N, C-alpha and C positions, 0 to 999 in steps of 0.2 A: 427173504433177499437170496438170489442165485450168486453162488459162487462160481468167479471164472473158472474156466478149465486150465487157462495157461499158468493159473499159480497155484494150484493144487495137484499133485502126481500119487497115487496110490500104488502099492507095492503087492505085490504076489499075495502077502498074508495079510493085506486089509489096512493096515497102518499108513498115515499118511508120510510121503518123503517128501524132503525140503527139495525145491525144484531147483535146477541149476542158475548161477547167475545170470546174467544177460549177458549179450555179447559185447556191450556194451563199456558195464563193469570188468569184463574181465580185462579188455583193451587195456583199460585207464589202471591193472593193476599191473599188468606186466610191465609198463609206461613207467612204473615209481624204479628207480634208481636208489642205490645205496650210498652214503657217503664217501665212501670207500672208491665206487664205480666213478663217481664224478670228480675225484681227485686223479684216478687213474687214466681218465678221460683226457683231462685240462695237462696231466704230465706228457702225454702221446701229442695233443697239438702243439705242447711247447718244442717237445724235439722234433717234430715235423718243422714246425717254423724253422727253428734254426737252422735244420740239413737245408731246407726251401735259400733262406737266405745266403749260407755258406754257398751255395749250388751257383746261385743268379748274379751274386756281388760281382765274380770275378768276370763274366760276360759283360754285365751293367759297366763295370772296372773299363775294358779295354775298347768299348762302343764307346764311352764317354772320352777317352784317352783319344779316342781316332777321330772326333768330330771335336776337340777340343785346340786350340790355339798354344801355342808352343808355350809362352806364357802361363797358360792357365796349367798346363801338362805338366810345369816344372814347379807349379806350387805342393806341399804336402797336406796329408791328409785324403778324407774319404773323398772319392770322386765318382756322384753316380748321375748327375746331370752337369753339362756341359754349359759353363756361363755363358761364353759369349762361342756360340756354335760356328765352326767353319769346315768346310770340306775341303780344303787343298790338300789335306794329307789322302784323302778318297781319291781325289784328281790324278795327282800325281804317283798312285799305286796303279789304277787303271790306265794310264797313260804310258805305264811302260811297257816297252816290248819285249820283255824278258816274262813278264807273269801270264801274258796271255798264252804263251807257248808252254808255262811250265801247268796253265790252268786245261789247255786241249790236252799235254799226256797225259796229266793227272783223269780226266774225265774219262779217256783212252783206256787207261789201266783199270780204273775202277768200273767201265762197263764190262771189259772182256773178261776180267777176272770175276765179278762177280756171275755172269751168263756161265762162264767154264766151270766155277764150284758149284752152282744151282745144278747144272747138269751131270756132272760129276758125281756128285754125292748123291743125287737121285738115282743112276743108274747100279753104284755101289753098295746103296741103302738099299735096292728094292729085293736081290736076289739074298740077302742076309735078312730080311724079314720074313723069309717062303723057310720053313721049317724044314722041308724035304732038300735044302741046297746042300750040297755035300760039303764038307768042314768048317760048317758054319761055327762052331763052338770053337774052333781052332782061330779063325780070322778074327771074332770079334773078339778073342782074348790078346790077338796081335795089336787089334784097335786100342784097345785098355791099356796095353805095355806100353802102347807110343805114347799116351798120355804122361805118362808116369815116367819113361827115362827117353832123353834123346840124347844124338850124338854132339850138339852143339854146333855154334856158328862155323869154325874150322872143317871140319869136315861138310858141311852145308854148301861153303866157298869153293871147296876142290870138288866138289861134285858138279856145280854149277860151271866153273873153271873148264872141268874136263870133256862138258857138255857141248862147249861151243857157245853158254849164252851170256858173255861175259860183255859187257856194252849194248846188251839185247835190251829191248823192251819186256821179250817172254822171262828174262830172268826175273821180273818182276810178278809174275803173275803162277807161274809152272810150278815153283816151290811149294806156294801154300793154295795150291789149287783144293784139297780135297785133306780136312780135316777132322781130326776121328770124333772127337764134339758132335760137329755137325753129322758125322754118320751116324753116330747111335741117334740123336735125336730123329732123324727123320726115319729111320728105320723105328724106332717107336710109331712112330707115327702112322706107318706102313701096315705095320701090326695090326694097329687098331680098327682098319677098313677093314668091313664084312669080306671075308674069305668066298662068302658063296656069288659077287661079282668076279672075281677074278676065275671062279670055277666056270661061271656061266660065257665069259668070254673066251675062255681057252676051248669049250666045247663048240662053239662056234667057229673057231680054226683058229682066232687070233693069236699072235706070237706074242712073245715076250716083251719086244719092244713096244708093239701096239699097244698091250693090257699097260706097259707103264707110260706112255705116254699120250693114250687115249683115254684111261680110267684112272687111274692112278695119281698121276699129276693132277688133271682139273679136281681132283677130291683133295686134294694135299696145300691150294692157297695160303692156310695161313703157317702150316711149315715151310715151305718155298719162301714166301714172304719175311719169315723170322731170321733163314739162314743167308737170302739175298742181302736184306739191310746189315747184319751182322760182318759180312764179305764186304759191302761197300763202306762201311764206315771205317773197317781194317785199314783195306786198300785208299781209302781216301788221307787218312790220315800217317799212314807209312812214311816213314823216310828212312829210317835204318839202312834198310834193305838195297835202297837207290845209293845211300851213301858206299855200301860194299860193292854194287856191282856197277855202274852208271860211272862213266867219266866223261862222255859227252855232254856240255851243257847245252846242248839242245834236245838231249831225251831227259832231264832230269824234271823231278814231278814239283809241283806248289809247292809241298811241305820243306822241301828241301831249299825250294827258294826263299820261302820265308825264314828258314835257317840262314843262309848267307846273308840275307835283310840285317837279321838279328846281329849275328857273328862281323859284320862287316861295315858296321854302322850306316844300312841304306844302302852302300852302294851298286848293288843292284839294280835297286828304282831307280836311284838318281842318275844314275849312269847310261841308260835308256830312256832316259825323260828328255824333254826340250825346256829349259830354265824357265821359255816366257811362258809355258804353260802353267804354271806353278802357282804364282801369285806371292803371297805370303810366305815364305819358305820354311817349310815343314821341317821338323828334327826328326831323327832315328828314334825316337821314343813314340810318336805319332804315327810315324809311315809304318812301324812294326806292328802298332796299335791296328792301322787300318789294313794292313795284310790281313793280319790273322783274322780279323771280321769278313773281310772277302770269301777267306777259305772258308769260314765256319758256317754263313750263313745257308748255303745250298742243301748240306746236309740237315741244319734244324729244318729249313723248308719241306724235304723230303719226307722226316718222321711225320707228321699227321695223319698221311694218306695212309702208311703200313701200320699206324698204331693199333688199329682195331684188330688185325691179327695177329698180336703180339701175346695176350693173355691166352687166347688158346692155342696157340702153337706153341707156346712153351709147355701148356699145361697139359696137355695130350702127346707130346713128345718125349716129354721128361718123365711118362707112366710106364713103369715096364710091361710090355706087353708077355 
């Protein structure tokens, strides 16, 4: 009976050699895990589950309080689902004349700051990504130095005041338009782009601005999305600079509106609302929770559209070129 050739191998010296294991057997051997690996996996899953619950519970708590009646909101214990759902607090917040104005101010600030930051950061990072740029090392050193040391709030306030930006919406946008971390992240991403593309464009007579906006930026969507979302989040949630620079209530942002709502027991909301529209009178606790949820939901809705760029943008931008 002939021996199948797939099960016998002969070496150069003529001796029989044991054939390699079948692919299926190798795969099964690789899947075997030691007890220590199982314990480590279980420990990691438990830790991540605890962190996920600790992160999600405050959000669920505020959502539940905002949809609860005043009697349910006053009860002690965990609040995960409202026992008697009520949208009176949401109606009161949305019917307030102050929150619409604060929303528009925050949207205008976020859009202006995001566009300005992305454009200015790209225009600063592009020359620093070119090794032939003069004084490149000095400017990079100054960027790193500014991340470690800063003048503080008093010199910044005096600068904004001397520039005539107090009580102006530009005071919320210009001081933080360029951040050193964003410049370094974008510069490293630009350095990963093949230099042959830039050289070919220059050989065709393209200017540096044309190279930046027609070649570099279209190839840099991941890092642009990361910087843009970081900037949008920071400006949407910011309130302290508005507290320092803005005195006109018509120019206040949404976070300051929520702060005043919490500190003054919801007077900004109830003061601009028709009492006949409230139904069951909500309390300051439910009104504050509803205002927080209304301010948080737009950013949460924006996250899924830009999340796919995060891993690639941060990974490539954090690698030193």
